[in-house]
C-alpha positions in Angstrom: 23.7 -45.7 7.3 26.0 -43.8 8.7 28.0 -46.3 10.5 32.0 -45.8 10.8 32.8 -47.3 7.4 29.8 -45.2 5.6 31.0 -43.4 2.5 28.4 -40.7 3.4 29.5 -40.0 6.8 33.4 -40.1 5.6 32.5 -37.6 2.9 30.4 -35.1 4.9 31.9 -35.5 8.4 28.5 -36.2 9.7 29.6 -38.3 12.6 32.0 -35.4 13.6 29.3 -32.8 13.3 26.6 -35.0 15.4 29.5 -35.6 18.0 30.5 -31.6 18.2 26.7 -30.9 18.2 26.4 -33.0 21.4 29.1 -31.2 23.2 27.5 -27.8 22.0 24.6 -29.0 23.6 26.4 -29.9 26.8 27.9 -26.7 27.0 24.7 -25.0 26.6 23.3 -26.9 29.0 26.1 -26.4 31.6 26.0 -22.5 31.2 22.2 -22.4 31.7 23.1 -24.3 34.9 25.8 -21.9 35.9 23.1 -19.0 35.4 20.7 -20.7 37.4 23.1 -21.5 40.3 24.1 -17.5 40.3 20.5 -16.6 40.0 18.6 -19.1 42.0 21.4 -19.4 44.9 20.6 -16.3 46.6 16.9 -17.2 47.0 17.8 -20.6 48.3 20.1 -19.4 50.8 17.6 -17.4 52.5 15.9 -20.8 53.4 19.2 -22.6 54.3 21.2 -22.1 57.4 24.2 -19.9 57.1 26.6 -23.3 57.3 25.3 -24.4 54.2 25.2 -21.3 52.4 28.8 -20.9 53.2 29.6 -24.1 51.5 27.8 -23.3 48.5 29.5 -19.9 48.0 33.1 -21.5 48.7 35.7 -21.0 46.1 35.9 -24.5 44.6 32.3 -24.8 43.5 33.1 -21.6 41.3 36.4 -22.9 40.4 35.0 -26.2 39.4 32.3 -24.6 37.2 34.8 -22.7 35.4 37.2 -25.4 35.0 34.2 -27.9 33.6 33.2 -24.8 31.2 36.8 -24.7 30.0 36.9 -28.5 29.2 33.6 -28.9 27.7 34.6 -25.6 25.6 37.7 -27.1 24.3 36.0 -30.5 23.3 33.3 -28.7 21.5 34.9 -25.6 19.9 38.2 -27.0 18.6 36.7 -29.7 16.2 33.6 -27.5 15.4 36.2 -24.4 14.5 38.2 -27.4 12.3 34.7 -28.0 10.9 33.7 -24.5 10.1 36.5 -22.1 10.3 34.0 -19.4 11.7 36.5 -17.2 14.0 33.7 -15.6 15.6 32.6 -18.4 17.3 36.2 -19.1 19.0 36.1 -15.3 20.1 32.9 -15.7 21.7 34.2 -18.7 23.3 37.0 -17.0 24.7 35.4 -13.8 25.6 32.8 -15.9 27.8 35.5 -18.0 29.2 37.4 -14.8 30.2 34.5 -13.1 31.7 33.8 -16.4 33.8 37.3 -16.2 35.0 36.7 -12.5 35.8 33.7 -13.6 37.7 35.7 -15.9 39.7 38.1 -13.1 40.7 35.3 -11.0 41.9 34.5 -13.9 44.5 32.3 -12.8 47.3 31.6 -9.2 45.4 27.9 -9.7 45.7 25.5 -8.6 42.8 28.8 -7.7 40.8 30.0 -11.3 40.7 26.5 -12.6 39.9 26.0 -10.1 36.9 29.2 -10.9 35.8 29.5 -14.4 35.8 25.7 -14.5 33.8 27.1 -12.4 31.0 29.9 -14.9 30.7 27.6 -17.8 30.7 25.4 -15.9 28.1 28.0 -15.4 26.1 29.0 -19.0 26.3 25.6 -20.2 25.4 25.3 -18.1 22.5 29.0 -19.3 21.3 27.7 -23.2 21.9 24.5 -22.3 19.6 26.6 -20.7 16.9 29.1 -23.3 16.8 26.4 -26.2 16.6 24.8 -24.2 13.7 28.0 -23.4 11.9 28.6 -27.3 12.0 25.1 -28.3 10.9 25.5 -25.9 8.1 28.8 -27.3 6.9 27.4 -30.6 7.1 24.6 -29.8 4.9 26.9 -27.9 2.3 29.1 -31.3 2.3 26.1 -33.6 1.5 25.1 -31.4 -1.3 28.7 -31.3 -2.6 29.1 -35.3 -2.2 26.1 -35.6 -4.5 
């Protein structure tokens, strides 16, 4: 029904909306994983030898998470913005990524680093949720207008 050549899909952008929604869900999941990493890791480290704890706290892991969040954000927010045009989504996305970048600079600062990282991840979860909602609203309006 909504195959690549479907007139409804072409008129509504349903396929693009579904693809963007999928990336928003990935973005939310990864942001939640980031928060879990920051909140649960101190508890887990108490049970692990110090060497393993050092390996998990190293810069490459945090930098990798920021890079992954940035890639998923780009794949999700750019097409989403093209669809719905809501600049607030982009502002939240840039703010969340900026806060994550700041947290990376605070590496090894203990509670401050954790708090800033959780704040950045929370903003990204909200941005992905808003992006998904705006894309769905745009798709619904297009379906009504196509009739």
